[in-house]
N, C-alpha and C positions, 0 to 999 in steps of 0.2 A: 406861840400865839399866832394866830392868822387874823389880820385886817382885812375888813371886808374889801376895801380896794384892792388887795391881794388876790381875792378869790373872783371879783369882778375881771380883772387882767386875764385870768385863766380860762375865759370862756373861749372855746376854739374860734380862731378867725373864720372858718369856713362855715360856721353855721349861718342859718339864715334868719335875720332879724325879723321877728314877728312880737306883736304885742299880747300874745297869748302866753301863759306859763309853760304850756307842752304843746307840741305838733310833730306830726311825722312829715317826712318829705321823701319820695322816691328818688332814689339816685341814679343819675345817668349812668348807664352801663360802660361809657368811654371815660368816664372821671377816674382822678388818681384814688380817690376816696373808695369808689366802687370797686376797682380792680384789686385794691390791696385787701380790703375785706373778702372779696371772692376768693383771692388766693389762698387766705389764711382759712377760709371755709373748706375749701377743697383739700386742703392739707390735714386739716383737722378731721374731716368726714371720710378721706381716703377713698373717694368715689361710691360712698354708700348710700347715693342719693341719685334720683332720675335725672331731674331738672331745677334748676334755680330760676324762678319765675321772677323775683324782683328782690332788691334790698333796700329797705327804707331805714332811715336815719331817725330816731328819736330824739327829741330837743325837750328837755324838760330842765328848766334853769334852776328849779328849786332843789331837783334831786341832784344836778350837776354841781350846785354850791355844796351840797351835804357830801357828795364824793370828794370834792377838793378839800374839805375840812379833814375828812378821813385820812385821806391820801398823806396829807401833809403830816398827820400824826404818825402814821407808818413811817414816813422819812425820818421823823424825829426820834421815833424808838428804835429804829434799825439802821439809822445812819447813811442810807444811801437810797437813792431813787430806783434803781433797778435790781431789786432785791428778790427777785422772782414771784411777787405778790401780785402783780397786775395780769391779768389774763382776759384773752377774748373769749366770751362765752354765746352760745347759740341756743336759743330756746323756742321751742315750737309748742304752739298752744293754741285753744279755741280763740275765736275773735273776741268775743266778750272778755275773757280773761286778758288778752292783750291789751285791752282799753283800761282795765284797772291797773295792770303793771305800767301803762304809760304814765297814768295820774299819780299813781302813788308808791310805784316801785314794788319790787318782789316782797311777799310776805308769807311766812312760813305757812299760814292758813291754805295757801294755794296747793300746798303739796299732795301729790296722789289725785289731785282732781283734773289735772290737766295732762 
């Protein structure tokens, strides 16, 4: 079982403090975070895109805490942290859909619409 204090400690140190539950931030293209994500995106897409315009970090504290609880459950079930269940996923969609995803997370009802 996870205690709330443990979840709060897991909030990434590089997150920008904000009074809002969710917010997005454009990453500096010289930051380690940007470079790491871009390198992974390049590897995943294998050059099948023309231009990367920007990378934004979405911070949603409620969804992050939910993720931490589920992640701890996976670790308890499968016995180790790096068990192949963690992936970086990239999702393109219209701006209206992205706002809903930022607020409430992915929802199966969005399937086929975006």
